[in-house]
C-alpha positions in Angstrom: 20.4 1.5 22.5 17.6 1.6 20.6 17.3 4.8 18.2 14.2 6.5 17.8 12.1 7.2 14.5 10.7 10.6 14.3 6.7 10.6 12.5 6.6 10.5 9.0 7.5 13.8 7.2 4.3 16.3 7.3 3.0 18.5 4.1 1.6 21.6 5.9 5.7 22.4 7.1 3.6 23.2 10.6 2.9 20.2 12.4 5.9 20.6 15.2 6.4 16.9 15.2 8.5 15.6 12.8 12.0 16.5 11.2 11.0 19.0 9.0 9.1 20.9 11.2 11.0 20.7 14.9 14.9 20.0 15.0 14.7 18.7 18.6 13.9 15.4 16.0 17.1 15.8 13.6 19.0 13.0 14.8 16.0 10.5 15.0 16.1 8.1 12.7 14.1 8.5 9.2 11.6 5.7 8.7 12.4 3.4 6.5 9.5 2.8 5.0 7.2 5.8 4.3 3.8 4.4 3.6 3.5 2.1 6.7 5.6 4.8 8.7 2.6 7.4 7.7 -0.2 4.7 7.5 1.3 4.2 11.7 0.8 7.5 12.4 -2.5 7.9 10.8 -4.1 5.1 12.1 -3.6 6.9 15.9 -6.3 9.1 14.8 -8.7 5.8 14.6 -10.6 3.9 17.0 -9.2 0.1 17.4 -12.3 -1.5 16.5 -13.1 0.9 13.1 -9.5 -0.4 11.4 -9.5 -4.2 12.9 -13.3 -4.3 11.1 -11.6 -2.3 8.3 -8.7 -4.9 8.4 -12.1 -7.7 8.0 -13.9 -6.1 5.3 -10.4 -5.8 2.9 -9.5 -9.1 3.5 -12.7 -10.6 3.4 -12.8 -8.0 -0.7 -9.3 -10.0 -1.6 -10.8 -13.2 -1.2 -13.7 -12.2 -2.7 -11.7 -10.9 -5.8 -10.0 -14.6 -5.4 -12.7 -16.3 -5.5 -14.3 -14.4 -8.7 -11.6 -14.8 -10.7 -9.8 -17.8 -9.4 -6.8 -16.7 -7.9 -5.0 -18.7 -5.8 -1.6 -17.6 -5.9 1.0 -15.8 -7.6 2.3 -18.9 -9.9 -2.2 -20.1 -10.6 -3.8 -17.0 -11.4 -7.0 -18.2 -12.4 -8.4 -15.8 -14.6 -6.7 -12.6 -13.5 -6.2 -9.9 -16.2 -2.8 -9.7 -16.3 -2.1 -6.0 -17.5 -4.4 -3.2 -17.0 -4.8 0.1 -18.0 -4.9 2.3 -15.1 -5.5 6.3 -15.4 -4.7 7.0 -12.0 -4.4 11.0 -12.9 -6.4 14.2 -13.4 -4.7 14.1 -17.0 -6.8 11.8 -19.4 -4.1 11.4 -21.7 -2.5 9.6 -19.2 -2.9 6.5 -19.3 0.0 3.5 -17.0 0.5 -0.2 -17.3 -0.1 -2.4 -14.4 0.9 -5.9 -14.8 0.1 -8.9 -12.3 2.7 -10.0 -9.6 3.4 -13.4 -10.4 5.9 -14.7 -8.0 5.4 -13.9 -4.0 6.1 -10.7 -3.2 7.0 -8.4 -0.3 4.8 -5.2 -1.9 1.9 -4.0 0.1 0.0 -1.9 -1.8 1.1 2.3 -2.3 -3.0 3.0 -0.7 -2.4 4.1 3.0 -6.0 2.3 3.7 -4.2 -0.7 2.4 -1.2 -0.5 4.8 -3.1 0.7 7.4 -5.3 -2.6 7.0 -2.2 -5.0 6.9 -1.0 -3.5 10.1 -3.8 -4.5 11.8 -3.1 -8.0 11.0 -0.8 -10.2 13.2 1.9 -11.2 12.2 1.5 -14.4 11.0 -1.1 -13.4 9.1 1.0 -10.7 7.5 3.9 -13.3 6.4 1.2 -15.9 5.2 -1.3 -14.3 3.2 0.2 -11.1 1.9 3.4 -11.9 0.0 1.1 -14.3 -2.2 -2.2 -12.1 -2.4 -2.8 -11.0 -5.8 -1.2 -7.4 -6.3 -0.3 -5.2 -10.2 3.1 -3.5 -10.3 3.6 -0.3 -12.1 6.1 -1.3 -15.3 5.0 1.8 -17.3 4.1 5.7 -15.9 2.7 7.2 -19.4 3.1 10.3 -20.1 4.5 11.6 -16.8 8.1 10.1 -15.8 7.5 12.5 -12.5 5.6 10.1 -10.6 7.5 7.9 -8.1 9.4 4.4 -9.3 7.5 1.5 -7.4 4.2 1.8 -7.4 2.0 -1.3 -6.5 -2.1 -1.9 -6.2 -4.1 -4.6 -4.9 -6.5 -6.2 -6.6 -9.3 -4.6 -5.0 -7.4 -0.7 -5.3 -7.4 -1.8 -9.3 -11.1 -3.0 -9.1 -12.2 0.2 -7.5 -10.4 2.5 -10.7 
């Protein structure tokens, strides 16, 4: 029998739907990937045409970045920057270092909007495009060791920062 998965745990503690808020859901399996689960939950609040349009725009933006930097695949990065120092927090002195992943990967960007775009793509695009898209992985967390470990950012998000 297929076991149901619960919604992503909420932040308020008052939604009444997730495992944290409703004891009815205690026997349900927690989602394996919280970012994708949260993106899936959030996608329910958007019209399908908006999600598809955002997904198309995201893929065009990635292609534009690749054309601009000469990036073709993880083993042929053109003149894309291999390491980036980025300040992702409100603390000015907390510079984090991200490194371009130079092999096919299973990572997704940590940005929820990018995860929503991933979910809108057909499976063949998920398998062919996403493992070779330009992705940066955090290798140094600056002054704050409390942050989560496995943080990745796609080239489009890195450029926005």
